[in-house]
N, C-alpha and C positions, 0 to 999 in steps of 0.2 A: 188211656188212649194208646194205640199201638204206635211204636216207632217205625218210621218208614225210611227206606234207603232211597236216596234221590237218584234218578236215572242219569243225571249229568254230573253227579258229585265227583266222579273220577277225574273230571277236568280240573278240579281244585285239590287234587291229592299231592301234597308237598312231598310225600315219601317217594313218589314216582318221578318227581322233577329233579333234574340234575342240579337245580339251584335251591333245593329244599332248605338248606341252612341259611342261605342269604335271604330267602323269603321270610323265614321266621325271625331273623334279626330285624328286618324292616317292620314287620307287623308288631313285634314286641315294642319297638320304639314308638310306633304310631299309637298303640294302646295306652302307653304310659303318658304321652303328651295329651291324649284325649281327656285324661282325668282333669287336667288343668282347664281345658275348654268347658267341660261339663260343670266343674266347680264354679267358675266365673259366671257361667250362664244361669245356674240356679240362684246364685247370689243376686245377680242383676235382675232376674225375673221377680224376686221378692220385693225389690225396691226398698229394702231396709236402709241401705246406704247408696249414695250416688257414686257410681264408679267413674273414674276419670277416663278421658278419651284414649289414653295409651293402654290402660287396662282392657278396654273394649277392643282395641286393635290387637292386643295379645290374644284375647278370646277368638277373634276372627282368624288370625294367622295360625294359632295352635290348631284350629279346626281344618283350615284349608291346606296348610302345608304339613303340619304335624300328623294329624289323623288321616286326612284324605290323600295327600300327595305321596307320603311314605307308603301308604297302601297301594296307590297307583303304580309306584315303582315295583312293588312285589307282584302286582297284577301283570306288569310287562314281562317279568321273568316267567310267569306261568304261561302266558300266551305266545311268547316268542322263544321260550326255552326248550320246546319240544324238539327232540332229535338233534340237539346241539352238541353232538358228540365231539366236534372239534373245538368247542368252546368250554369244555368242562375240565380241561387239563392244561397244564403249562401256564403260559402268559394269560390266556383267556380266563381261566379260573381265578388266577391271582388278581387280575384287573377287576373282575366283578366282586370278589370278596372285599377288596380294599375300597371299591366304590360304595358298596353297601355300608361298610363301617364308617366311611367318610360322611355319607349322607345321614346315617343314624346319629351322628354327632353334630354336624353342621346345622341341620334343620332345627333341632331343639335349641341350640345356641342362638340362632336367628330369632326364634320365637321369644326367648328370654330377653333379647336385646330390646324388643318392643316394651316389655314389662319394665326394663331398667329406666325407660323414659319417664316412668311415674315417680322415680326417686328425685326429690327436690335437689336442685343444684348439680345433677349429674349431666353435665354438658356434653360428655363424650358419647351419649347414647346414639345420636344420629350418625356419628362416625362409625360406631360399632355396627349399627344397622346397615350402613352402606357396605362396609367391608364384608360382613357375614352374608349379606345379600349376594355379593359377587360369588362367594363360595357355594351358595345354593344354586346359583345360575350354572356354575361349573358342573355341579352334580346333575342338573337337568340335561345339560349338553352331553354328559357321559351316558345317561340312559337313552337319550334320543339317538346318539351315535351308535350305540349297541343295537337298538331296535332297527335302525336303518340297515346296518350291516347284516343282521339276521334276516331282514326282509328280502335281501338279495339271494339268500340261500334256501328259501322256503316259499310255499304258496300261501300267501296271506289271505285270510277270509275277511268278512265284514268286520268282525270283532277286532282283528289285528289292525286293519286299516283305520278303524275308529280310534284305537289306542295311539297309532302313529300320528293321526291328525290332532288328537288331544295334546300330545307331547309338544308338537310344533306350536300349538296355540298357547300352551303353558309357558314355553320359552319366550314367546313374544309378550305375553302378559307380564311375566316375571321381569323381563327387561325394562318394561315401562315402570313397574313397581320399584326396581332398584334405582332407576334414574330419578324417581321421586325422592328416594332417600338421600341421594347425592344432592338434589336440589335443597333439601332441608339442611343438610350438613354444610354445604358451601354457601348457601344464601343467594344463589343465582339460578336463573331459569334455564333448564335444559330441555323443557317440553313447552309446547304452546300454553299460554296462561289459562289456568282452570281446566285443562284437558286431561291431566295425568290420572287423577283419581277415578273419574267416570270411565275412562278408556281402560284402565287396569281392571277395575271391578267388572265391567260389562264383558270384557274378553274372557276373564276367568269364569264367570257364571254362564254366559250364553254360548261360549265356545268350548273351553276346556272341560268344564264339569258336565255339561250336557253330553258331549261326545263320549266321555269316559263312562257316564251312566248308561249310555246306549251300548257301549262295548260290553259292559257287564251283563246286561240283559240278553244281548245277542249270544254271548259265550255260554250263559247259564240256562237259557230257556229254549233256544233254537237247536234243532237236531243237526248232526253233522251232515254236510252236503258234499257231493262230489264236485259241484260247480258253485262258484260264488253267486249269491242272490243279486240279480241286477237291481231289484227294488231296494234291497238293503244298501247297495252301493250308492244309488241315487240319494237315498235318505241321508247317509253319512256325509256325502259330498255337499248336499244342501246345507246341513248344519255346520259343517266346517267353514263354508263360505259365509254363512249368516253370522257366525261369531266374529269372523274377521271384519265383515262389513260394519257391524255394530261398534266394535272397538275403534275402527278407523273413523267412523262418523263422529265420535266424541273427540278423538285425538286431533283430527284435522278440520272439525266443524263442517262436515259434509252431510247435511241433513238428508239428501236423496239416498244415501247409503242406509239410512234407517228404514226406508221403504223397501230396499233390497232385502234387508234382514226380515222385514215383515212378510214379504212374499215367500222367501225361501223357508221361513219357519212354519208358515201355515201349510205349505205343500209337504214339507218334511214330516210334520207331526201327523198329518193325515195318513201318509204312507206308514209311519210307525204304528199308528192305531190299527190299521188294516192288517199289518203283519203280526201284531202281538195279541190282538183281541181274542182269537181262538185259543191261544195258549192260556190266557188268564181265565177264560170261561171253564176250561177243563181242569183247572188246578184245585187241589184239596186245600182250602184255606184254613181248615181246622186241624190239619195234620202237622206232625212235628217234622217238617221238611224245610230245606233251605230255599225251595222254590217260591214259597210265599213271601220271603224277604225280597227276592229279586222281582217278583210280580208287583209288590207294593212299590218298589223303586220305579217300575214302569209307569204306574199310575201317577206317581209324583213327577215323573218326567213330563207327562202330558199336562199336569196341573201347572208346573213351573213355566212351561212354554206358553200356556194360555195366559198366565199372568204377565209374561214378558210381552206377548202380543198386545195385551190390553195397555200396558205401560207405553209401548212404542206408539200405538195409535194416539194416545193422549199427548205424547210428546209432539207428534207430527201436527196434530190439529191445534196445538197450543194450550190445551187445558192444563197441562203440567209443564212448567218451565224448568224447574230444578227438582228432580225426584227427592233429593235429600231434604229439601225444605217443604215442598208442596205435597209430597206423598211418602213421608218417612215410614209409615206403617206398611204400605205396599212394598216398599223397597226392602224392609226387613223380612217381610213374608217371602219375597223372591229368594233372598239369601238362604233362609232357613228351610224353605221347601226343597232346595237342591242340596244343601249341606246335610240335613238330617233325612228328609223324605227320600231323596234319590240316593245319595252316596252312603249314608250311615246304614240304611236298610240293606244296600247291596254289599257293603263290607261285612256286615254281620252275617249275611247269606254266605259269603265266602268263608268266614270263620266257621260257620256251622258245617259247611261241606268239608272243610279241611279236617274237622275233628269228628267225622262220622263214627270212627271206631270207639269214641268215648261218649256217644250220644245218650247212653244210659245214665250219665251223671246229671242230676237235677233237670230232668226233662220238663218239669213244671216251670222252671225259670225261663224256658224259651217262650212260653205263652205270656208270661208277665212282660218280658222284653218286647215281644212283637206287638201285643195289644196295648200295653202301657205306653210304649214309645210312640206308637202311631196315633192312639187316641189323644195322648198328651200333645203331640205335634198338631193334630187337627184343631184342637181347642186353642192352642197357642197361635196358630195362623189366623183363626177366626178373630181372636182378640186383636191381632195386629191390623187386619184388614178393616174390621168394623170400628177400630179406634176405641174399643172397650178394654182399655189396657189393664184395668183391675183384674180381669180374668187371667192375666199372665201369672198372678200369684197362685192360682189354682192349678193351671196346666203345666207350668214350667217344672215344678218338682215331680209331677207324675212322669213327664218325659225324661227328666234328668236322672231320677232315681232308677227308672227302668233301664236306662242306658248303663248306669254304673253297675247294676246287677248283671247285665249282659257282658260287660267287660270282665267282671269277676268270673262269671260262668266260663267264658271261653279261655281266659287265662288258666283256669284250673284244668280245663279239657286239654289245652295245648301242653301243659306241663305233664299231665297224666299220659298223654300220647307219646311224649318224648321219653318218659320213663319206661313205658311198655316197649318202645323201639330199642332202647338200650339193653333191656333184659333179653329181647329177642336176638340181639346181635352177639350175645355172649354164648 
């Protein structure tokens, strides 16, 4: 099958970015941490051993913070780094270099702090999680501040505004998460009783991750416009407000805000479908292109929001009181549809576009990654929603091993691309 050049791959060309080195630092760290996520996931899916709660929290945070959020920071450098001539020298360059190094170290340490809680008798783990959580918050503030500063000197489009909204939401969700760690460490309530976990999780999924998923599809699939799309602007605004409304509804026990989330989500996803359906219909799904990864991410955005709407409706009418106990399979399906379906597809699309010059290396592996990961995910989600949990043993390794192959593929391509660049510079 012929290898194809993507029409929008230039947008993900790290060689043309003034922040190319910083982008690669963040992505390399993200890929290494993701190995931990996948390893724990495969082991848990086989149900050979029962993993403790802290190991599962490590799995979740290694995925959301390590793999996804480190990648999101690199995405911010792509989308807001264009034309940043004043920011690539002197203090601006030094600030971003040190911020990337600080993030690439502090995030893995925070993830490992969750794993340390599994060590019997290690009482200091909650203190470590609290302290390292503060460092991660500092990193988030650093990227958000840089993005805000860059926004004032450029004309942001829908994708940039979605990234800005996602980082604001990430900061709020992260703040709630760190306050939870201080609660555990100090043994005193800092948040309304029983509100912290659902508020943190819902804001991360329905706000932060949905917005960044939409930013990636916007940047990768939509053509460049002279003017900002007003439909796209409405779509992003609705989901920004919907994520805040859902998080606030759990944090302050304001049930009417769940109906606000429901209304905004339904309108927003209909706009999203109308805008992206023509792009997906024209896509070559069998070709070796990054577009199919981003397009699959679009499909899972719609799927995830549909599941969220279903969950919120059941919460409002009282069928579900506590999703963690009344609908655990559905809750896990919500998480994995956005962690893997939306974000992992999109990040692999980014890595594919970044390494276009090395696409002749193992082209067959792209098909195994794309189809294996998504067929495995579809079966895994079916197992969760249908409560046929034995099917997890079949589909988890299909999904996990495909992802591991993808990580190896793009690690080799990135290394090869760096070697070619060094030879070219001599």
